[in-house]
N, C-alpha and C positions, 0 to 999 in steps of 0.2 A: 577414406570415409571423411566427409566434411563435418563441421561442428554441429550443424542441424541434425544430420543423421545420427551422430553420436548421442545427441540429446534424446532422440526418439527411438533409439535402438531398442528392440524388443517389444515395441508397442504394435498391436495388431492393426492391420490395415482396415480402413472403414470404407463405407460407401455413402458419403455425405451428399445425397442427391438434393436434399432440401437447400443446401448451401448454394448450389449452382443457380437455383432460381432466385434465392434471396439476394445474391451478389451480382446477378446479371452477368455471369461469366460468359466468355466466348467459348467456342468449341475447343479451343486449344488450351483452356484452363487458365488463361491469363487473369490477373487481378482486375478488379472493377475500375471503371472510369467513374469518378465522382460526379454528382453526389449519389449516395446509396439511399435506399428507401426502407423504412421500417415495415415489418410484417405486422398487420393488426393482431392484437392479442386474442381476439375471437371475432366471429362474424357479427356484424352489426344487426341488432334486432329490428329489422324492418324500418319503418319510418321513425322509430323512437330514438332519442339521443342516448349516447353511452352514459352510463352512470357508474359510480363507485360500487365495488362489490361488497364492501364492509363499512360499518359505521366508524366514527372516530374512536370509539371504545373497543375496536377490534371485534365487533359483533357482526354476524352475517346479516346483511340487509334483507329483511323478509320479502322485499319485492324482487330480489335477485333470483333468476332461474339458473344460475351457475351451480351445477352439481359439485364442482370442485372448489367452491368458495372457501371451505374450511382449510383445504390443502394450500390454497393460495395465501391465506393468512399465515399459516405456519411456515410457508416457504419464505415469505418476506421477513420473518423473524429469524429464520435459520441462516440466511445469507444476507448480510447487510453491508454491501460495498460502500454505501454512502456514510456509514457510521462505524466507529471502532467497536471491537469486541469488549463488552463490559462484564459479561458473565463468565466465571471461571469454567463452567461446564462446556462452553462453546470455544474455549481457547485451545488451539491445536498447535502441537509441537512446541519449540522454544523452551523446553523444560530446563535444559542445561544453561541457557542464557538467563532465564529467570533465577535459577539457583546462583549463578555467578553474581548477578546484581544484588540479590539478597545478602550473600556473604560479604560483598564489598561494603554494604551499608551496615549490616549487623555486626560482623566480626572485625572488620577493619576500620569502621567508622569513617569511611571515605565519602566524599561527595562524588556524584556520578554525572557524567556528561555522555548522553546517548545521541549519536548522529547517524545519518544514513539517508538513502534516497526516499523520495515520496512514494507511498504505496507499499513500503517494505514492512509495515506493521508496527511502527514505533509507538503510536498512540494506544493501540490495543495492548501492547506489552506494558505500557505505563499504567493502564487501568487495572490490569491484573496484578501488577506490582503494588499499586495503591491498595487494592483489596487485601492482599496478603499482609501489608503493613497494618491495616486497620484490624485485621484478625489478631494481630500481635499487640493490639491496643496502642499503636502509634497514633498520634494526632497527624492527620494528613491534610495538607492544603494543596489542592489541585488548581492551578491557574493556567488558562489558555491565553498565551500572549497575543497581542495584536500590534498593528503598525504604530498605534499611539500609546502603547503601554508606558507607564512611568514607574519609577521605583517607589515613589510615595504611595501611589494607588495600589501597587502590588503588595507592598509590605503591610499596608493597612488591612488588606484582604486576609493576609496570613495571620496577623495579630488578632483579627476578629474571630478566629477559630481556636484560639488558645485560652482556656479558662484561667482566670486569675488565681485559682487554687493551686496552680503549678508554678507560681511566682515565689522566689526565695524570700522576699520581704513581706509577702501577704499570707500565703498559706490557706489551707481549706477552712480554717475557723475564723478568718478575718471577715468583717462585715461586708466588704466588697465581694469576696469570694462567695459568701452565703447568698448574696444578692444575685449572683450569676454573672458578675462582670467578667469581661475578657481583657486580654492584654491591650486591645485597642483603646481601652478606656484610659490608659496611661499616656497615650500620644496626644500631643497638643495640636494646635491648628497649623503650626509651621510645617513645611514639607519635611518628611522623614529622610534623614541622611543615612548612608550606609553605616557610618560609625554609630549613630544612635540605634539603628536597628540591631546591629551586632551586640551592643551593650545590653539591650533589652533581652535578646536571645540568650545571653550569658547567664541570665537569672532564671532560666527554665530549670526546674527540678522535678524529680519523681515521675518523669515521662520522657518520651522522645517525640520530636516533631520532624516530619518529612515534608519538605516543600518541593512540589513538582511544578516546574515551569515548562509547559509543553509549547510547541510551535515557536520556539525562541527565535528562529530564523526570520519570523515575520516582523520582529522589532526593527523599526527604522531609526530610533533615537540612539545616537552614539552615547549620550549621557546615561541612558538606561543601561546599556551594555556595560559601560564603565562602572556604574554603581553596583551592578550585580557582581562584576569581577572583584571589586573592592570588598563587597559584602562577603563573598566566598573566601577571600583571603583572610579577612578578619575572623571569620568563623574557624578557619583552619589554624589560625595562630593561638586559639584558646580552646580549652576543653569545654565545648558547647554541645548541648544535646539537641541541636538543630542541624539537619543535613539537607543539602540541596540535590535535586535531580533535574538536570537541564537537558532538554531534548529538542531536536529540530533537524531540518533538511540541510545537510552539508556533506562535504567530502572528507572533512577532517576537523579536529578540535579547534584549530586556530580560525578556520573559516566561520565556525558557528559562534564562538565566544568573542572573537576579534580582540578584545582587551583581555589577553590571557593572564590569569593569576600567576604570581611568581611562586606560590607554594604548590608546585606540581605533585609533590609526594602525597598530598592529601586528596588528590583527584584520581578517579578511575574513569578514563575515557574509553568508550566502547562503541565500535561501529556495528550497527545492526546488520547482520548478513541476510542474504535472501534465504528463503526457506528451502529445505531439501525436497526432492520429489516425494519422499515418504511423508513429510510434514504437510505438504499440499494435499496429498491423498487423504491424510487424517482429517484435514479441514473439510474436505468434501464428504467424507464418511460421517462426521459429526453433524453436518448439515442435513444429510440424508435421514439420520435418526430423528433430528428435531423437526423436519418437515413432513416426514412420512412418504417422501418420494424415494425411488430407488434408481441409482445410476448404474447402467451396465458397466462391466469392466472396461470396455472400449471407450465409453463416454467419459468415464472417470480418468482414464489415461490421457484422453484428449485434452481434458481440462488441465491436467498436471503439466502437459507439454506446453500448452498455450500460456499458462500462468507464468512460466519461466521463473519460478521462485518468488513471485509477487503475490502475497495474500489478497491484496485488493483485486487483482485480475482474476484470481481463482474464485473469489466470492461473486464478482460481477458476472462472470461467465456461467457459474453454477445457477445463479438466480435467473438469468435470462434463459438458460437451457431448461430449467424447471418450468418457467412460464410457457415456453414453447411446447413442452410435453402436455401441460394442462390445457393449452389451447386446442390440442388434438384429442383431448379426452383421455389422456394416458397418465398413469402415475409412475411409469417407467421412463427414464430419461435415456435416450439413445444418441448415437453420434450425430444423426441429423439435427437433433436439438442443440448440440454444442456448436455445430456449424452455423445454425441459425443465430445462436447466441453471439458468435464471433461477428456476424453481420450486424447485429444490434449494437455490439460494442464499438464497431468501426463507425457507425453512425454517431454515437455519443462522442467518441474521441474527435471525429471530424469537426463537430460543432465547437470544440474547444480550441481548435487551431486558429491561428491568426489568418486573416485574409491572404496575406502574402504567402504564408506556408501552404494554404490550400491551393493557390495558383501554382506554386512551384511543385507541389506534389502531383498535381494533374499533369504537368509537363513531364515529370519524371516517370510516371506510370505509363504514359503514352509511348515513351521511348523504351520501356522495359527496364529502366534503371532500378526500380524497386526490388527486382529479383537479386540485384547485387547488394543493395544497401540493407535489405531486410535482416539477414543473419548478423551483419555488423551492428545493426540497431539493437538486436537482442543482447549483445554484449554491452553496448553503451548504456543500457537501462540501469546498470549498477555503478556507473561512474559519472553521474550528472550529465549524461548525454555525450560524454567524451570517449574517444577511442584512439588507438595508435596504429601505426603500420603493422606492428606485431599482432594486434587484434584482427586485422584483415587476414593475415596469414593463418591465424587460428580458425577463422570462420570458413576458410576454403582450403581444401586439400589439393584441388586441381590448380597447378601453377598458372595456366592460362586464365582461368576464372579469377584467380587472385590478382593477376596483373590488370585485368579488365576493371575489377573493383577499385584498385588503386587509381587507375586513370580516371574513372568516373568521380571518385572522391576528390582528387586534385582539381578536376575541372569545376565541380560544384563549389569547392572552397574558393577557387580563384574568382568565381562569379558571385560569391557569397549567397549562393542559392541553397537553402536548407542547412549548409555547413559553413564553417569558417576554420581556417588554420590558426593554431595558437602555439606560441613558443614561450615557455616560461622556465623556471628553475628545474622543472622535471623533464624538460626536453620538448620535442615537437609532437603535437597531437592535433586531433580534429574534434570539433564540437558542433552538435546540432544546435541551430539558432533558436528553435522552438522546442522546449522540453517535452512537448507532447508528441512530437514526430516519431521518436524511437518506438514508443508503444504502438503507434499506428502502423508503422512499417513492419514491426514484428508480428502483429496480428494478421496483416496481409500475407506474410510469409507462411505462417502456420496454416491459414485457411487454404492458400493455394497448394501447399504441400499435401494436405490431406485430400483435397479434391483431386489432385493429379494422381495420387496413389490409388484412390477409389476408382478413377477412370481406368488406370492400368489394370487393376484387379478385374474389372468387368470385361476388359478386352483380351486378357491373357487366356490362352487355350487351356482347357481343362487338363488337370494333371492325373485324372483317373487312368487306371490301367486299361489297355485295350481289351475288347470283349474276348479275344482269343486267349488272353492270359487269365481270364476269370474262370474258376472251376466251380 
């Protein structure tokens, strides 16, 4: 039994007929030749131009004749692939992880560094953590880092959210505190250094401050990273009531922070794992409750398989599947809708690929090489697009298929087509040159697998007992 079959073991076979049309599949069930086409969300109303179904205030447009407009509004609020989860009621799974982070901050007074792959749910986790801290009366400064972020700008943002009533030398009865001044009022016009910032934080009393720096990997300034590392070390060397949570896309702590603080005992570094199948299932169920739509068991299991532990993928496919059902006038989401959602997702992902990657994928698909790389791409999604020879063995139980995959990978790496061979301190491995390609190949694999299973189910002879045996 290969890796993909182990993943989908126990899931019921479906008949995704809609997917065959949406993906323009051949009779043999091969994956599509690009580009793919979107299916319209609903029939166009005669000569009239399409219009939005709701107003900017999420009210149904009175001119709309869409009977499912209210469900459509609820659906787009229930599944938000383009936005992180900010409401605790919509947060699925990750309870043990959240508890671990809270204990590290509250009980051990540690600074937290959270890293992991894109789409794994780090930002949603941070928003829920921030809300839990606010509920405990922490002062929370949430900063989304950018390419041009500077330490001066970042700390001034943090200081602007700390009332001066919590300053040791001012207190709640001082004129400045009664006037509503913030810590930022104590900063001069000169750029704020890491030492000045830590000295000011050391004077925080009667409260706790949690500084969350999200998307830290986007920072391009080496000076900013160095200043944050120095700031973190200075806070760790003193009994300060200010703690940092740094998060970003990376494979390890050193890759994210780069200028690693020397006081490692005051840091809790945690790699965000992919969600379990049960957690992905919970995400879909919570979305069902919020949207008013109902996923059949088969459709829900199909989302769980295709998501491959990525909450972003689960939310994306659930939203598209819901829209597919509503376009057909149904509130029940079936496997055909999830297959159509996969086709929509493939269109979106294809648009994010580089032109070079699109051209190379087209050649790969024509030769059938996507069937070999798809299962490996599913594994590579959780290691920055990297995989090893052992991962290839894990993906295929058949020795001949495994050897064909190795040969294909080596050939592509030698040509630097989609892949490259990398040798570092961890040994030899391969890496996808475009970080979007693994998700694309994985969705192709899931789509083709379900379509082929459905085709086999429709052509298999009936298992009913012969008439002579029926009494």
